[in-house]
C-alpha positions as CSV (number, residue, x, y, z in Angstrom):
1,M,1.7,36.6,31.8
2,R,4.3,36.7,29.0
3,K,5.7,33.3,30.0
4,R,2.2,31.8,30.1
5,N,1.3,33.0,26.6
6,A,4.7,31.7,25.3
7,F,4.0,28.3,26.9
8,I,0.4,28.2,25.4
9,G,1.8,29.1,22.0
10,L,4.5,26.4,22.3
11,A,1.9,23.8,23.4
12,I,-0.3,24.6,20.4
13,V,2.7,24.1,18.0
14,V,3.7,20.8,19.7
15,V,0.1,19.4,19.6
16,A,-0.4,20.5,15.9
17,G,3.0,19.0,15.0
18,G,2.2,15.7,16.8
19,W,-1.2,15.5,15.2
20,Y,0.3,16.1,11.7
21,A,3.1,13.4,12.3
22,F,0.9,10.7,13.8
23,R,-2.6,11.5,12.3
24,P,-4.4,9.7,15.2
25,E,-7.8,10.1,13.7
26,R,-6.8,7.6,11.0
27,L,-6.8,4.9,13.6
28,F,-10.6,5.3,13.9
29,V,-11.5,6.3,10.3
30,N,-11.6,3.7,7.5
31,N,-11.2,4.6,3.9
32,I,-13.2,2.1,1.9
33,V,-12.7,1.7,-1.8
34,N,-14.4,-0.7,-4.3
35,E,-12.4,-0.3,-7.5
36,S,-13.4,-2.7,-10.3
37,L,-10.8,-4.3,-12.6
38,G,-12.7,-2.9,-15.5
39,A,-11.4,0.6,-14.5
40,V,-7.9,-0.3,-15.6
41,A,-8.4,-3.4,-17.8
42,A,-9.1,-1.7,-21.1
43,P,-8.6,1.9,-22.1
44,S,-11.7,3.5,-23.7
45,G,-12.1,2.6,-27.3
46,T,-10.1,-0.6,-27.2
47,A,-11.1,-4.2,-27.3
48,T,-11.2,-5.9,-23.9
49,A,-8.7,-8.7,-23.4
50,V,-9.1,-11.3,-20.7
51,P,-6.6,-10.7,-17.9
52,T,-4.2,-13.5,-17.2
53,T,-3.1,-14.2,-13.6
54,L,0.7,-14.1,-13.4
55,A,1.1,-14.5,-9.6
56,T,-1.1,-14.5,-6.5
57,G,-0.6,-14.4,-2.7
58,M,-2.4,-14.1,0.6
59,F,-1.6,-11.2,3.0
60,H,-0.2,-12.0,6.4
61,T,0.0,-9.6,9.3
62,N,3.3,-7.9,10.3
63,A,2.8,-4.7,12.4
64,H,-0.9,-4.3,11.8
65,D,-3.7,-6.8,11.1
66,T,-3.7,-7.2,7.3
67,K,-5.7,-9.7,5.2
68,G,-6.8,-10.2,1.6
69,T,-5.4,-11.5,-1.7
70,A,-2.8,-9.9,-4.0
71,M,-2.9,-10.8,-7.7
72,V,-0.6,-9.7,-10.5
73,L,-2.6,-9.6,-13.7
74,D,-1.4,-9.3,-17.3
75,L,-3.8,-7.1,-19.1
76,G,-2.1,-7.5,-22.5
77,A,-0.2,-5.0,-24.6
78,G,2.6,-5.0,-21.9
79,R,0.3,-3.7,-19.2
80,R,0.3,-5.3,-15.7
81,V,-1.7,-4.5,-12.6
82,L,-1.5,-5.5,-9.0
83,R,-5.1,-6.2,-7.8
84,L,-5.9,-6.3,-4.1
85,T,-9.2,-8.1,-3.3
86,N,-11.0,-8.7,0.0
87,F,-8.3,-6.4,1.4
88,A,-8.3,-4.9,4.9
89,T,-5.6,-3.3,7.0
90,S,-5.2,-0.4,9.5
91,N,-5.3,3.1,8.2
92,G,-2.4,5.4,8.8
93,P,-0.3,8.3,7.6
94,D,1.5,8.0,4.3
95,V,0.8,4.3,3.7
96,R,2.2,3.0,0.4
97,V,2.0,-0.2,-1.7
98,Y,5.4,-1.7,-2.5
99,L,6.7,-4.6,-4.5
100,V,9.8,-5.9,-2.6
101,A,12.7,-7.9,-4.0
102,A,12.4,-10.8,-1.5
103,A,10.6,-14.1,-1.2
104,D,8.6,-12.9,1.8
105,V,8.8,-9.9,4.2
106,K,8.1,-10.4,7.9
107,D,9.9,-7.4,9.3
108,D,10.8,-3.8,8.5
109,A,14.5,-4.2,7.7
110,T,14.0,-6.5,4.8
111,V,12.2,-3.8,2.8
112,A,15.2,-1.5,3.0
113,T,17.8,-4.1,2.4
114,A,16.2,-6.1,-0.3
115,G,15.0,-3.1,-2.3
116,F,11.5,-2.2,-3.4
117,V,9.4,-0.5,-6.1
118,E,6.7,1.9,-5.0
119,L,3.4,1.4,-6.8
120,G,1.7,4.4,-5.1
121,P,-0.1,5.5,-2.1
122,M,-2.7,3.1,-0.7
123,K,-6.1,4.1,-2.1
124,G,-8.0,2.8,0.9
125,N,-7.4,0.5,3.9
126,I,-10.5,-1.6,3.1
127,G,-11.7,-2.9,-0.3
128,D,-10.7,-4.0,-3.8
129,Q,-8.2,-1.8,-5.5
130,N,-5.7,-1.8,-8.5
131,Y,-2.2,-0.5,-8.9
132,E,-0.4,-0.3,-12.2
133,I,3.0,-2.1,-12.4
134,P,5.6,-0.3,-14.5
135,A,6.8,-2.4,-17.5
136,T,10.4,-2.1,-16.3
137,V,9.7,-4.1,-13.1
138,D,11.1,-7.6,-13.2
139,L,8.5,-9.8,-11.4
140,A,11.0,-12.6,-11.1
141,S,12.9,-10.4,-8.6
142,Y,10.0,-8.5,-6.9
143,R,8.1,-11.4,-5.3
144,T,6.3,-9.8,-2.3
145,V,3.6,-7.1,-2.0
146,T,4.1,-5.0,1.2
147,I,1.8,-2.4,2.7
148,W,4.3,0.2,4.1
149,C,4.0,3.2,6.3
150,K,6.6,5.5,4.7
151,R,6.5,8.1,7.5
152,F,7.4,5.6,10.3
153,S,9.1,2.9,8.2
154,V,6.7,0.2,9.3
155,N,5.6,-2.9,7.4
156,F,1.8,-3.3,8.0
157,G,1.5,-6.6,6.2
158,S,2.8,-8.6,3.2
159,A,1.7,-11.1,0.6
160,P,4.4,-13.4,-0.9
161,L,3.6,-14.0,-4.6
162,A,3.7,-17.4,-6.2
């Protein structure tokens, strides 16, 4: 009886740990966002400037089906934003948006070897969304947007910027 209870307890710990690591429910649950550019374009109480497109690119699939457009916009006053439109990819645990110092990223290793800047956790796996780009980021070096699963070091999809 004692061994049985220990086995059941161990099984519960293993299942809970596996669920936490893999988050399998995220394979079936979409997180849809619809963030407008106006949400970041002008702080309240300031005049609205017309955003200028600095770079744009289309997502291609790497480990997970990924599609949509990535645009880097200059909002004026030294502010830049990465805007994802018509965006869709798989959901997953600990998925991040990176700018990578490479012309394109088609594998996982390039992200680590080329270097990257994290813009933040992915807000949703479907829909339009915005990510602030720090003023210190040199866009001449960081030429690809990558959707990255940090927990498993997997590149979901990338958009080379031109």
